[in-house]
Chimera marker file (.cmm) of the C-alpha trace (Angstrom):
<marker_set name="trace">
<marker id="1" x="13.874" y="-7.165" z="-24.933" r="1" g="1" b="0" radius="0.5"/>
<marker id="2" x="11.385" y="-9.737" z="-26.205" r="1" g="1" b="0" radius="0.5"/>
<marker id="3" x="10.568" y="-10.738" z="-22.619" r="1" g="1" b="0" radius="0.5"/>
<marker id="4" x="9.754" y="-7.104" z="-21.788" r="1" g="1" b="0" radius="0.5"/>
<marker id="5" x="7.413" y="-6.899" z="-24.796" r="1" g="1" b="0" radius="0.5"/>
<marker id="6" x="5.674" y="-10.100" z="-23.668" r="1" g="1" b="0" radius="0.5"/>
<marker id="7" x="5.227" y="-8.667" z="-20.145" r="1" g="1" b="0" radius="0.5"/>
<marker id="8" x="3.786" y="-5.440" z="-21.506" r="1" g="1" b="0" radius="0.5"/>
<marker id="9" x="1.452" y="-7.327" z="-23.847" r="1" g="1" b="0" radius="0.5"/>
<marker id="10" x="0.205" y="-9.591" z="-21.045" r="1" g="1" b="0" radius="0.5"/>
<marker id="11" x="-0.238" y="-6.575" z="-18.769" r="1" g="1" b="0" radius="0.5"/>
<marker id="12" x="-2.293" y="-4.790" z="-21.410" r="1" g="1" b="0" radius="0.5"/>
<marker id="13" x="-4.517" y="-7.858" z="-21.712" r="1" g="1" b="0" radius="0.5"/>
<marker id="14" x="-5.194" y="-7.572" z="-17.970" r="1" g="1" b="0" radius="0.5"/>
<marker id="15" x="-6.421" y="-4.034" z="-18.494" r="1" g="1" b="0" radius="0.5"/>
<marker id="16" x="-3.536" y="-2.264" z="-16.777" r="1" g="1" b="0" radius="0.5"/>
<marker id="17" x="-2.083" y="0.918" z="-18.136" r="1" g="1" b="0" radius="0.5"/>
<marker id="18" x="1.618" y="0.590" z="-18.851" r="1" g="1" b="0" radius="0.5"/>
<marker id="19" x="2.140" y="3.832" z="-20.685" r="1" g="1" b="0" radius="0.5"/>
<marker id="20" x="5.324" y="5.620" z="-19.552" r="1" g="1" b="0" radius="0.5"/>
<marker id="21" x="6.107" y="3.049" z="-16.860" r="1" g="1" b="0" radius="0.5"/>
<marker id="22" x="9.440" y="1.394" z="-16.335" r="1" g="1" b="0" radius="0.5"/>
<marker id="23" x="9.668" y="-2.373" z="-16.625" r="1" g="1" b="0" radius="0.5"/>
<marker id="24" x="10.955" y="-4.015" z="-13.446" r="1" g="1" b="0" radius="0.5"/>
<marker id="25" x="12.225" y="-7.504" z="-12.645" r="1" g="1" b="0" radius="0.5"/>
<marker id="26" x="9.539" y="-10.147" z="-12.184" r="1" g="1" b="0" radius="0.5"/>
<marker id="27" x="9.696" y="-12.402" z="-9.128" r="1" g="1" b="0" radius="0.5"/>
<marker id="28" x="7.829" y="-15.406" z="-7.795" r="1" g="1" b="0" radius="0.5"/>
<marker id="29" x="6.918" y="-13.441" z="-4.673" r="1" g="1" b="0" radius="0.5"/>
<marker id="30" x="3.363" y="-12.208" z="-4.495" r="1" g="1" b="0" radius="0.5"/>
<marker id="31" x="0.481" y="-11.454" z="-2.233" r="1" g="1" b="0" radius="0.5"/>
<marker id="32" x="0.378" y="-13.396" z="1.006" r="1" g="1" b="0" radius="0.5"/>
<marker id="33" x="-2.337" y="-14.302" z="3.440" r="1" g="1" b="0" radius="0.5"/>
<marker id="34" x="-1.912" y="-12.319" z="6.651" r="1" g="1" b="0" radius="0.5"/>
<marker id="35" x="-4.055" y="-12.293" z="9.749" r="1" g="1" b="0" radius="0.5"/>
<marker id="36" x="-5.920" y="-8.990" z="9.978" r="1" g="1" b="0" radius="0.5"/>
<marker id="37" x="-6.433" y="-9.612" z="13.696" r="1" g="1" b="0" radius="0.5"/>
<marker id="38" x="-2.650" y="-9.799" z="14.089" r="1" g="1" b="0" radius="0.5"/>
<marker id="39" x="-2.057" y="-6.760" z="11.857" r="1" g="1" b="0" radius="0.5"/>
<marker id="40" x="-3.990" y="-4.468" z="14.209" r="1" g="1" b="0" radius="0.5"/>
<marker id="41" x="-1.867" y="-5.048" z="17.356" r="1" g="1" b="0" radius="0.5"/>
<marker id="42" x="1.316" y="-5.102" z="15.231" r="1" g="1" b="0" radius="0.5"/>
<marker id="43" x="0.420" y="-1.674" z="13.867" r="1" g="1" b="0" radius="0.5"/>
<marker id="44" x="-0.262" y="-0.366" z="17.377" r="1" g="1" b="0" radius="0.5"/>
<marker id="45" x="2.862" y="-1.915" z="18.931" r="1" g="1" b="0" radius="0.5"/>
<marker id="46" x="5.128" y="-0.631" z="16.167" r="1" g="1" b="0" radius="0.5"/>
<marker id="47" x="3.509" y="2.816" z="16.288" r="1" g="1" b="0" radius="0.5"/>
<marker id="48" x="2.311" y="2.492" z="12.703" r="1" g="1" b="0" radius="0.5"/>
<marker id="49" x="5.538" y="1.196" z="11.164" r="1" g="1" b="0" radius="0.5"/>
<marker id="50" x="3.909" y="-2.153" z="10.334" r="1" g="1" b="0" radius="0.5"/>
<marker id="51" x="1.398" y="-0.306" z="8.126" r="1" g="1" b="0" radius="0.5"/>
<marker id="52" x="4.300" y="1.195" z="6.173" r="1" g="1" b="0" radius="0.5"/>
<marker id="53" x="5.883" y="-2.245" z="5.874" r="1" g="1" b="0" radius="0.5"/>
<marker id="54" x="2.604" y="-3.743" z="4.612" r="1" g="1" b="0" radius="0.5"/>
<marker id="55" x="2.217" y="-1.006" z="1.991" r="1" g="1" b="0" radius="0.5"/>
<marker id="56" x="5.828" y="-1.405" z="0.861" r="1" g="1" b="0" radius="0.5"/>
<marker id="57" x="5.706" y="-5.213" z="0.561" r="1" g="1" b="0" radius="0.5"/>
<marker id="58" x="2.364" y="-5.250" z="-1.252" r="1" g="1" b="0" radius="0.5"/>
<marker id="59" x="3.368" y="-2.444" z="-3.637" r="1" g="1" b="0" radius="0.5"/>
<marker id="60" x="6.411" y="-4.508" z="-4.611" r="1" g="1" b="0" radius="0.5"/>
<marker id="61" x="4.240" y="-7.639" z="-5.015" r="1" g="1" b="0" radius="0.5"/>
<marker id="62" x="1.769" y="-5.807" z="-7.252" r="1" g="1" b="0" radius="0.5"/>
<marker id="63" x="4.529" y="-4.242" z="-9.348" r="1" g="1" b="0" radius="0.5"/>
<marker id="64" x="6.262" y="-7.593" z="-9.776" r="1" g="1" b="0" radius="0.5"/>
<marker id="65" x="2.976" y="-9.208" z="-10.756" r="1" g="1" b="0" radius="0.5"/>
<marker id="66" x="2.553" y="-6.745" z="-13.615" r="1" g="1" b="0" radius="0.5"/>
<marker id="67" x="6.217" y="-6.439" z="-14.485" r="1" g="1" b="0" radius="0.5"/>
<marker id="68" x="5.930" y="-2.663" z="-14.363" r="1" g="1" b="0" radius="0.5"/>
<marker id="69" x="5.363" y="0.070" z="-11.800" r="1" g="1" b="0" radius="0.5"/>
<marker id="70" x="1.598" y="-0.251" z="-11.291" r="1" g="1" b="0" radius="0.5"/>
<marker id="71" x="1.859" y="1.310" z="-7.798" r="1" g="1" b="0" radius="0.5"/>
<marker id="72" x="4.240" y="4.265" z="-7.744" r="1" g="1" b="0" radius="0.5"/>
<marker id="73" x="7.170" y="3.543" z="-5.460" r="1" g="1" b="0" radius="0.5"/>
<marker id="74" x="7.688" y="7.313" z="-5.166" r="1" g="1" b="0" radius="0.5"/>
<marker id="75" x="4.419" y="7.495" z="-3.243" r="1" g="1" b="0" radius="0.5"/>
<marker id="76" x="5.486" y="4.577" z="-1.042" r="1" g="1" b="0" radius="0.5"/>
<marker id="77" x="8.848" y="6.204" z="-0.290" r="1" g="1" b="0" radius="0.5"/>
<marker id="78" x="7.127" y="9.538" z="0.399" r="1" g="1" b="0" radius="0.5"/>
<marker id="79" x="4.913" y="7.695" z="2.896" r="1" g="1" b="0" radius="0.5"/>
<marker id="80" x="8.035" y="6.347" z="4.615" r="1" g="1" b="0" radius="0.5"/>
<marker id="81" x="9.475" y="9.884" z="4.663" r="1" g="1" b="0" radius="0.5"/>
<marker id="82" x="6.336" y="11.380" z="6.218" r="1" g="1" b="0" radius="0.5"/>
<marker id="83" x="6.315" y="8.656" z="8.869" r="1" g="1" b="0" radius="0.5"/>
<marker id="84" x="10.004" y="9.245" z="9.580" r="1" g="1" b="0" radius="0.5"/>
<marker id="85" x="9.435" y="12.989" z="9.828" r="1" g="1" b="0" radius="0.5"/>
<marker id="86" x="6.582" y="12.389" z="12.263" r="1" g="1" b="0" radius="0.5"/>
<marker id="87" x="8.791" y="10.236" z="14.490" r="1" g="1" b="0" radius="0.5"/>
<marker id="88" x="11.657" y="12.738" z="14.281" r="1" g="1" b="0" radius="0.5"/>
<marker id="89" x="9.373" y="15.622" z="15.232" r="1" g="1" b="0" radius="0.5"/>
<marker id="90" x="7.842" y="13.780" z="18.177" r="1" g="1" b="0" radius="0.5"/>
<marker id="91" x="11.267" y="12.629" z="19.382" r="1" g="1" b="0" radius="0.5"/>
<marker id="92" x="12.675" y="16.126" z="19.042" r="1" g="1" b="0" radius="0.5"/>
<marker id="93" x="9.800" y="17.622" z="21.021" r="1" g="1" b="0" radius="0.5"/>
<marker id="94" x="10.215" y="15.020" z="23.769" r="1" g="1" b="0" radius="0.5"/>
<marker id="95" x="14.016" y="15.210" z="23.986" r="1" g="1" b="0" radius="0.5"/>
<marker id="96" x="14.255" y="19.003" z="23.891" r="1" g="1" b="0" radius="0.5"/>
<marker id="97" x="11.436" y="19.203" z="26.424" r="1" g="1" b="0" radius="0.5"/>
<marker id="98" x="9.670" y="21.989" z="24.606" r="1" g="1" b="0" radius="0.5"/>
<marker id="99" x="6.819" y="22.886" z="26.896" r="1" g="1" b="0" radius="0.5"/>
<marker id="100" x="4.960" y="25.322" z="24.699" r="1" g="1" b="0" radius="0.5"/>
<marker id="101" x="1.575" y="23.610" z="24.406" r="1" g="1" b="0" radius="0.5"/>
<marker id="102" x="0.401" y="25.889" z="21.590" r="1" g="1" b="0" radius="0.5"/>
<marker id="103" x="3.475" y="25.152" z="19.466" r="1" g="1" b="0" radius="0.5"/>
<marker id="104" x="3.340" y="21.413" z="20.116" r="1" g="1" b="0" radius="0.5"/>
<marker id="105" x="-0.398" y="21.184" z="19.455" r="1" g="1" b="0" radius="0.5"/>
<marker id="106" x="-0.279" y="23.104" z="16.177" r="1" g="1" b="0" radius="0.5"/>
<marker id="107" x="2.744" y="21.164" z="14.874" r="1" g="1" b="0" radius="0.5"/>
<marker id="108" x="1.274" y="17.798" z="15.817" r="1" g="1" b="0" radius="0.5"/>
<marker id="109" x="-2.107" y="18.622" z="14.282" r="1" g="1" b="0" radius="0.5"/>
<marker id="110" x="-0.417" y="19.568" z="11.018" r="1" g="1" b="0" radius="0.5"/>
<marker id="111" x="1.789" y="16.455" z="10.967" r="1" g="1" b="0" radius="0.5"/>
<marker id="112" x="-1.187" y="14.223" z="11.845" r="1" g="1" b="0" radius="0.5"/>
<marker id="113" x="-3.212" y="15.635" z="8.950" r="1" g="1" b="0" radius="0.5"/>
<marker id="114" x="-0.343" y="15.181" z="6.493" r="1" g="1" b="0" radius="0.5"/>
<marker id="115" x="0.175" y="11.605" z="7.678" r="1" g="1" b="0" radius="0.5"/>
<marker id="116" x="-3.536" y="10.788" z="7.356" r="1" g="1" b="0" radius="0.5"/>
<marker id="117" x="-3.597" y="12.188" z="3.811" r="1" g="1" b="0" radius="0.5"/>
<marker id="118" x="-0.546" y="10.104" z="2.827" r="1" g="1" b="0" radius="0.5"/>
<marker id="119" x="-2.079" y="7.006" z="4.417" r="1" g="1" b="0" radius="0.5"/>
<marker id="120" x="-5.169" y="7.453" z="2.260" r="1" g="1" b="0" radius="0.5"/>
<marker id="121" x="-3.110" y="8.122" z="-0.863" r="1" g="1" b="0" radius="0.5"/>
<marker id="122" x="-1.074" y="4.929" z="-0.492" r="1" g="1" b="0" radius="0.5"/>
<marker id="123" x="-4.137" y="2.870" z="0.494" r="1" g="1" b="0" radius="0.5"/>
<marker id="124" x="-5.937" y="3.952" z="-2.672" r="1" g="1" b="0" radius="0.5"/>
<marker id="125" x="-2.805" y="3.380" z="-4.766" r="1" g="1" b="0" radius="0.5"/>
<marker id="126" x="-2.588" y="-0.185" z="-3.448" r="1" g="1" b="0" radius="0.5"/>
<marker id="127" x="-6.343" y="-0.601" z="-3.993" r="1" g="1" b="0" radius="0.5"/>
<marker id="128" x="-5.923" y="0.432" z="-7.631" r="1" g="1" b="0" radius="0.5"/>
<marker id="129" x="-3.150" y="-2.093" z="-8.120" r="1" g="1" b="0" radius="0.5"/>
<marker id="130" x="-5.154" y="-4.863" z="-6.479" r="1" g="1" b="0" radius="0.5"/>
<marker id="131" x="-8.225" y="-4.042" z="-8.575" r="1" g="1" b="0" radius="0.5"/>
<marker id="132" x="-6.086" y="-4.184" z="-11.709" r="1" g="1" b="0" radius="0.5"/>
<marker id="133" x="-5.046" y="-7.728" z="-10.733" r="1" g="1" b="0" radius="0.5"/>
<marker id="134" x="-8.660" y="-8.897" z="-10.909" r="1" g="1" b="0" radius="0.5"/>
<marker id="135" x="-9.874" y="-10.425" z="-14.155" r="1" g="1" b="0" radius="0.5"/>
<marker id="136" x="-11.697" y="-7.958" z="-16.407" r="1" g="1" b="0" radius="0.5"/>
<marker id="137" x="-14.886" y="-10.011" z="-16.153" r="1" g="1" b="0" radius="0.5"/>
<marker id="138" x="-14.734" y="-10.137" z="-12.317" r="1" g="1" b="0" radius="0.5"/>
<marker id="139" x="-18.110" y="-9.400" z="-10.714" r="1" g="1" b="0" radius="0.5"/>
<marker id="140" x="-18.584" y="-6.201" z="-8.757" r="1" g="1" b="0" radius="0.5"/>
<marker id="141" x="-18.568" y="-8.002" z="-5.387" r="1" g="1" b="0" radius="0.5"/>
<marker id="142" x="-14.919" y="-9.005" z="-6.004" r="1" g="1" b="0" radius="0.5"/>
<marker id="143" x="-13.780" y="-5.416" z="-6.541" r="1" g="1" b="0" radius="0.5"/>
<marker id="144" x="-12.095" y="-3.438" z="-3.773" r="1" g="1" b="0" radius="0.5"/>
<marker id="145" x="-14.532" y="-0.822" z="-2.491" r="1" g="1" b="0" radius="0.5"/>
<marker id="146" x="-13.489" y="2.806" z="-2.028" r="1" g="1" b="0" radius="0.5"/>
<marker id="147" x="-15.596" y="3.478" z="1.079" r="1" g="1" b="0" radius="0.5"/>
<marker id="148" x="-14.165" y="0.496" z="2.955" r="1" g="1" b="0" radius="0.5"/>
<marker id="149" x="-10.657" y="1.430" z="1.836" r="1" g="1" b="0" radius="0.5"/>
<marker id="150" x="-11.226" y="4.951" z="3.177" r="1" g="1" b="0" radius="0.5"/>
<marker id="151" x="-12.571" y="3.715" z="6.508" r="1" g="1" b="0" radius="0.5"/>
<marker id="152" x="-10.314" y="0.729" z="7.224" r="1" g="1" b="0" radius="0.5"/>
<marker id="153" x="-7.300" y="1.257" z="4.935" r="1" g="1" b="0" radius="0.5"/>
<marker id="154" x="-4.839" y="-1.623" z="4.765" r="1" g="1" b="0" radius="0.5"/>
<marker id="155" x="-6.868" y="-3.782" z="7.142" r="1" g="1" b="0" radius="0.5"/>
<marker id="156" x="-9.769" y="-3.934" z="4.681" r="1" g="1" b="0" radius="0.5"/>
<marker id="157" x="-7.411" y="-4.463" z="1.745" r="1" g="1" b="0" radius="0.5"/>
<marker id="158" x="-5.690" y="-7.376" z="3.485" r="1" g="1" b="0" radius="0.5"/>
<marker id="159" x="-9.049" y="-8.900" z="4.467" r="1" g="1" b="0" radius="0.5"/>
<marker id="160" x="-10.153" y="-8.739" z="0.836" r="1" g="1" b="0" radius="0.5"/>
<marker id="161" x="-6.805" y="-10.132" z="-0.398" r="1" g="1" b="0" radius="0.5"/>
<marker id="162" x="-7.249" y="-13.055" z="2.028" r="1" g="1" b="0" radius="0.5"/>
<marker id="163" x="-10.704" y="-13.747" z="0.590" r="1" g="1" b="0" radius="0.5"/>
<marker id="164" x="-9.377" y="-13.644" z="-2.978" r="1" g="1" b="0" radius="0.5"/>
<marker id="165" x="-6.483" y="-15.962" z="-2.101" r="1" g="1" b="0" radius="0.5"/>
<marker id="166" x="-8.896" y="-18.444" z="-0.468" r="1" g="1" b="0" radius="0.5"/>
<marker id="167" x="-11.305" y="-18.378" z="-3.409" r="1" g="1" b="0" radius="0.5"/>
<marker id="168" x="-8.555" y="-18.711" z="-6.001" r="1" g="1" b="0" radius="0.5"/>
<marker id="169" x="-9.116" y="-15.302" z="-7.614" r="1" g="1" b="0" radius="0.5"/>
<marker id="170" x="-5.506" y="-14.401" z="-6.663" r="1" g="1" b="0" radius="0.5"/>
<marker id="171" x="-2.671" y="-16.896" z="-6.776" r="1" g="1" b="0" radius="0.5"/>
<marker id="172" x="-0.748" y="-17.103" z="-3.474" r="1" g="1" b="0" radius="0.5"/>
<marker id="173" x="2.955" y="-16.379" z="-3.208" r="1" g="1" b="0" radius="0.5"/>
<marker id="174" x="5.193" y="-19.355" z="-3.796" r="1" g="1" b="0" radius="0.5"/>
<link id1="1" id2="2" r="1" g="1" b="0" radius="0.2"/>
<link id1="2" id2="3" r="1" g="1" b="0" radius="0.2"/>
<link id1="3" id2="4" r="1" g="1" b="0" radius="0.2"/>
<link id1="4" id2="5" r="1" g="1" b="0" radius="0.2"/>
<link id1="5" id2="6" r="1" g="1" b="0" radius="0.2"/>
<link id1="6" id2="7" r="1" g="1" b="0" radius="0.2"/>
<link id1="7" id2="8" r="1" g="1" b="0" radius="0.2"/>
<link id1="8" id2="9" r="1" g="1" b="0" radius="0.2"/>
<link id1="9" id2="10" r="1" g="1" b="0" radius="0.2"/>
<link id1="10" id2="11" r="1" g="1" b="0" radius="0.2"/>
<link id1="11" id2="12" r="1" g="1" b="0" radius="0.2"/>
<link id1="12" id2="13" r="1" g="1" b="0" radius="0.2"/>
<link id1="13" id2="14" r="1" g="1" b="0" radius="0.2"/>
<link id1="14" id2="15" r="1" g="1" b="0" radius="0.2"/>
<link id1="15" id2="16" r="1" g="1" b="0" radius="0.2"/>
<link id1="16" id2="17" r="1" g="1" b="0" radius="0.2"/>
<link id1="17" id2="18" r="1" g="1" b="0" radius="0.2"/>
<link id1="18" id2="19" r="1" g="1" b="0" radius="0.2"/>
<link id1="19" id2="20" r="1" g="1" b="0" radius="0.2"/>
<link id1="20" id2="21" r="1" g="1" b="0" radius="0.2"/>
<link id1="21" id2="22" r="1" g="1" b="0" radius="0.2"/>
<link id1="22" id2="23" r="1" g="1" b="0" radius="0.2"/>
<link id1="23" id2="24" r="1" g="1" b="0" radius="0.2"/>
<link id1="24" id2="25" r="1" g="1" b="0" radius="0.2"/>
<link id1="25" id2="26" r="1" g="1" b="0" radius="0.2"/>
<link id1="26" id2="27" r="1" g="1" b="0" radius="0.2"/>
<link id1="27" id2="28" r="1" g="1" b="0" radius="0.2"/>
<link id1="28" id2="29" r="1" g="1" b="0" radius="0.2"/>
<link id1="29" id2="30" r="1" g="1" b="0" radius="0.2"/>
<link id1="30" id2="31" r="1" g="1" b="0" radius="0.2"/>
<link id1="31" id2="32" r="1" g="1" b="0" radius="0.2"/>
<link id1="32" id2="33" r="1" g="1" b="0" radius="0.2"/>
<link id1="33" id2="34" r="1" g="1" b="0" radius="0.2"/>
<link id1="34" id2="35" r="1" g="1" b="0" radius="0.2"/>
<link id1="35" id2="36" r="1" g="1" b="0" radius="0.2"/>
<link id1="36" id2="37" r="1" g="1" b="0" radius="0.2"/>
<link id1="37" id2="38" r="1" g="1" b="0" radius="0.2"/>
<link id1="38" id2="39" r="1" g="1" b="0" radius="0.2"/>
<link id1="39" id2="40" r="1" g="1" b="0" radius="0.2"/>
<link id1="40" id2="41" r="1" g="1" b="0" radius="0.2"/>
<link id1="41" id2="42" r="1" g="1" b="0" radius="0.2"/>
<link id1="42" id2="43" r="1" g="1" b="0" radius="0.2"/>
<link id1="43" id2="44" r="1" g="1" b="0" radius="0.2"/>
<link id1="44" id2="45" r="1" g="1" b="0" radius="0.2"/>
<link id1="45" id2="46" r="1" g="1" b="0" radius="0.2"/>
<link id1="46" id2="47" r="1" g="1" b="0" radius="0.2"/>
<link id1="47" id2="48" r="1" g="1" b="0" radius="0.2"/>
<link id1="48" id2="49" r="1" g="1" b="0" radius="0.2"/>
<link id1="49" id2="50" r="1" g="1" b="0" radius="0.2"/>
<link id1="50" id2="51" r="1" g="1" b="0" radius="0.2"/>
<link id1="51" id2="52" r="1" g="1" b="0" radius="0.2"/>
<link id1="52" id2="53" r="1" g="1" b="0" radius="0.2"/>
<link id1="53" id2="54" r="1" g="1" b="0" radius="0.2"/>
<link id1="54" id2="55" r="1" g="1" b="0" radius="0.2"/>
<link id1="55" id2="56" r="1" g="1" b="0" radius="0.2"/>
<link id1="56" id2="57" r="1" g="1" b="0" radius="0.2"/>
<link id1="57" id2="58" r="1" g="1" b="0" radius="0.2"/>
<link id1="58" id2="59" r="1" g="1" b="0" radius="0.2"/>
<link id1="59" id2="60" r="1" g="1" b="0" radius="0.2"/>
<link id1="60" id2="61" r="1" g="1" b="0" radius="0.2"/>
<link id1="61" id2="62" r="1" g="1" b="0" radius="0.2"/>
<link id1="62" id2="63" r="1" g="1" b="0" radius="0.2"/>
<link id1="63" id2="64" r="1" g="1" b="0" radius="0.2"/>
<link id1="64" id2="65" r="1" g="1" b="0" radius="0.2"/>
<link id1="65" id2="66" r="1" g="1" b="0" radius="0.2"/>
<link id1="66" id2="67" r="1" g="1" b="0" radius="0.2"/>
<link id1="67" id2="68" r="1" g="1" b="0" radius="0.2"/>
<link id1="68" id2="69" r="1" g="1" b="0" radius="0.2"/>
<link id1="69" id2="70" r="1" g="1" b="0" radius="0.2"/>
<link id1="70" id2="71" r="1" g="1" b="0" radius="0.2"/>
<link id1="71" id2="72" r="1" g="1" b="0" radius="0.2"/>
<link id1="72" id2="73" r="1" g="1" b="0" radius="0.2"/>
<link id1="73" id2="74" r="1" g="1" b="0" radius="0.2"/>
<link id1="74" id2="75" r="1" g="1" b="0" radius="0.2"/>
<link id1="75" id2="76" r="1" g="1" b="0" radius="0.2"/>
<link id1="76" id2="77" r="1" g="1" b="0" radius="0.2"/>
<link id1="77" id2="78" r="1" g="1" b="0" radius="0.2"/>
<link id1="78" id2="79" r="1" g="1" b="0" radius="0.2"/>
<link id1="79" id2="80" r="1" g="1" b="0" radius="0.2"/>
<link id1="80" id2="81" r="1" g="1" b="0" radius="0.2"/>
<link id1="81" id2="82" r="1" g="1" b="0" radius="0.2"/>
<link id1="82" id2="83" r="1" g="1" b="0" radius="0.2"/>
<link id1="83" id2="84" r="1" g="1" b="0" radius="0.2"/>
<link id1="84" id2="85" r="1" g="1" b="0" radius="0.2"/>
<link id1="85" id2="86" r="1" g="1" b="0" radius="0.2"/>
<link id1="86" id2="87" r="1" g="1" b="0" radius="0.2"/>
<link id1="87" id2="88" r="1" g="1" b="0" radius="0.2"/>
<link id1="88" id2="89" r="1" g="1" b="0" radius="0.2"/>
<link id1="89" id2="90" r="1" g="1" b="0" radius="0.2"/>
<link id1="90" id2="91" r="1" g="1" b="0" radius="0.2"/>
<link id1="91" id2="92" r="1" g="1" b="0" radius="0.2"/>
<link id1="92" id2="93" r="1" g="1" b="0" radius="0.2"/>
<link id1="93" id2="94" r="1" g="1" b="0" radius="0.2"/>
<link id1="94" id2="95" r="1" g="1" b="0" radius="0.2"/>
<link id1="95" id2="96" r="1" g="1" b="0" radius="0.2"/>
<link id1="96" id2="97" r="1" g="1" b="0" radius="0.2"/>
<link id1="97" id2="98" r="1" g="1" b="0" radius="0.2"/>
<link id1="98" id2="99" r="1" g="1" b="0" radius="0.2"/>
<link id1="99" id2="100" r="1" g="1" b="0" radius="0.2"/>
<link id1="100" id2="101" r="1" g="1" b="0" radius="0.2"/>
<link id1="101" id2="102" r="1" g="1" b="0" radius="0.2"/>
<link id1="102" id2="103" r="1" g="1" b="0" radius="0.2"/>
<link id1="103" id2="104" r="1" g="1" b="0" radius="0.2"/>
<link id1="104" id2="105" r="1" g="1" b="0" radius="0.2"/>
<link id1="105" id2="106" r="1" g="1" b="0" radius="0.2"/>
<link id1="106" id2="107" r="1" g="1" b="0" radius="0.2"/>
<link id1="107" id2="108" r="1" g="1" b="0" radius="0.2"/>
<link id1="108" id2="109" r="1" g="1" b="0" radius="0.2"/>
<link id1="109" id2="110" r="1" g="1" b="0" radius="0.2"/>
<link id1="110" id2="111" r="1" g="1" b="0" radius="0.2"/>
<link id1="111" id2="112" r="1" g="1" b="0" radius="0.2"/>
<link id1="112" id2="113" r="1" g="1" b="0" radius="0.2"/>
<link id1="113" id2="114" r="1" g="1" b="0" radius="0.2"/>
<link id1="114" id2="115" r="1" g="1" b="0" radius="0.2"/>
<link id1="115" id2="116" r="1" g="1" b="0" radius="0.2"/>
<link id1="116" id2="117" r="1" g="1" b="0" radius="0.2"/>
<link id1="117" id2="118" r="1" g="1" b="0" radius="0.2"/>
<link id1="118" id2="119" r="1" g="1" b="0" radius="0.2"/>
<link id1="119" id2="120" r="1" g="1" b="0" radius="0.2"/>
<link id1="120" id2="121" r="1" g="1" b="0" radius="0.2"/>
<link id1="121" id2="122" r="1" g="1" b="0" radius="0.2"/>
<link id1="122" id2="123" r="1" g="1" b="0" radius="0.2"/>
<link id1="123" id2="124" r="1" g="1" b="0" radius="0.2"/>
<link id1="124" id2="125" r="1" g="1" b="0" radius="0.2"/>
<link id1="125" id2="126" r="1" g="1" b="0" radius="0.2"/>
<link id1="126" id2="127" r="1" g="1" b="0" radius="0.2"/>
<link id1="127" id2="128" r="1" g="1" b="0" radius="0.2"/>
<link id1="128" id2="129" r="1" g="1" b="0" radius="0.2"/>
<link id1="129" id2="130" r="1" g="1" b="0" radius="0.2"/>
<link id1="130" id2="131" r="1" g="1" b="0" radius="0.2"/>
<link id1="131" id2="132" r="1" g="1" b="0" radius="0.2"/>
<link id1="132" id2="133" r="1" g="1" b="0" radius="0.2"/>
<link id1="133" id2="134" r="1" g="1" b="0" radius="0.2"/>
<link id1="134" id2="135" r="1" g="1" b="0" radius="0.2"/>
<link id1="135" id2="136" r="1" g="1" b="0" radius="0.2"/>
<link id1="136" id2="137" r="1" g="1" b="0" radius="0.2"/>
<link id1="137" id2="138" r="1" g="1" b="0" radius="0.2"/>
<link id1="138" id2="139" r="1" g="1" b="0" radius="0.2"/>
<link id1="139" id2="140" r="1" g="1" b="0" radius="0.2"/>
<link id1="140" id2="141" r="1" g="1" b="0" radius="0.2"/>
<link id1="141" id2="142" r="1" g="1" b="0" radius="0.2"/>
<link id1="142" id2="143" r="1" g="1" b="0" radius="0.2"/>
<link id1="143" id2="144" r="1" g="1" b="0" radius="0.2"/>
<link id1="144" id2="145" r="1" g="1" b="0" radius="0.2"/>
<link id1="145" id2="146" r="1" g="1" b="0" radius="0.2"/>
<link id1="146" id2="147" r="1" g="1" b="0" radius="0.2"/>
<link id1="147" id2="148" r="1" g="1" b="0" radius="0.2"/>
<link id1="148" id2="149" r="1" g="1" b="0" radius="0.2"/>
<link id1="149" id2="150" r="1" g="1" b="0" radius="0.2"/>
<link id1="150" id2="151" r="1" g="1" b="0" radius="0.2"/>
<link id1="151" id2="152" r="1" g="1" b="0" radius="0.2"/>
<link id1="152" id2="153" r="1" g="1" b="0" radius="0.2"/>
<link id1="153" id2="154" r="1" g="1" b="0" radius="0.2"/>
<link id1="154" id2="155" r="1" g="1" b="0" radius="0.2"/>
<link id1="155" id2="156" r="1" g="1" b="0" radius="0.2"/>
<link id1="156" id2="157" r="1" g="1" b="0" radius="0.2"/>
<link id1="157" id2="158" r="1" g="1" b="0" radius="0.2"/>
<link id1="158" id2="159" r="1" g="1" b="0" radius="0.2"/>
<link id1="159" id2="160" r="1" g="1" b="0" radius="0.2"/>
<link id1="160" id2="161" r="1" g="1" b="0" radius="0.2"/>
<link id1="161" id2="162" r="1" g="1" b="0" radius="0.2"/>
<link id1="162" id2="163" r="1" g="1" b="0" radius="0.2"/>
<link id1="163" id2="164" r="1" g="1" b="0" radius="0.2"/>
<link id1="164" id2="165" r="1" g="1" b="0" radius="0.2"/>
<link id1="165" id2="166" r="1" g="1" b="0" radius="0.2"/>
<link id1="166" id2="167" r="1" g="1" b="0" radius="0.2"/>
<link id1="167" id2="168" r="1" g="1" b="0" radius="0.2"/>
<link id1="168" id2="169" r="1" g="1" b="0" radius="0.2"/>
<link id1="169" id2="170" r="1" g="1" b="0" radius="0.2"/>
<link id1="170" id2="171" r="1" g="1" b="0" radius="0.2"/>
<link id1="171" id2="172" r="1" g="1" b="0" radius="0.2"/>
<link id1="172" id2="173" r="1" g="1" b="0" radius="0.2"/>
<link id1="173" id2="174" r="1" g="1" b="0" radius="0.2"/>
</marker_set>
């Protein structure tokens, strides 16, 4: 109980909101340096699954860093569900050999839009958690920018994490 109060107090000092958030187990795992140039082909080869993995792993790292749910795991799991639904729909259309172009096009356009929206939601959720990890007095050039997050999603976020790990702003995973 006292340990939880200490975690909440230290989180509040970092400027993070902990109101109505559950306290989770702290771990030594954290943010890791990953090659952005390797992330791109991995995302393509895995048909986007690597992006889900990256979001999941970094959401856990951020939440463990704060000792509370800074990035909502419900959003992360919803992202997994949308990705799974997309794969199930595409597989179903291929296996049943539905050859109604109008039906396939309209369903795929809808699913693509939903997936893009969820990708942006989780990218900005991760961005918020990463920004909260920065010291309060951090200069503006260390902050994670919204425009770059919108345009390049997790690739920009990982690039920026790498820079912060190299400069010592973030502590690397043990």
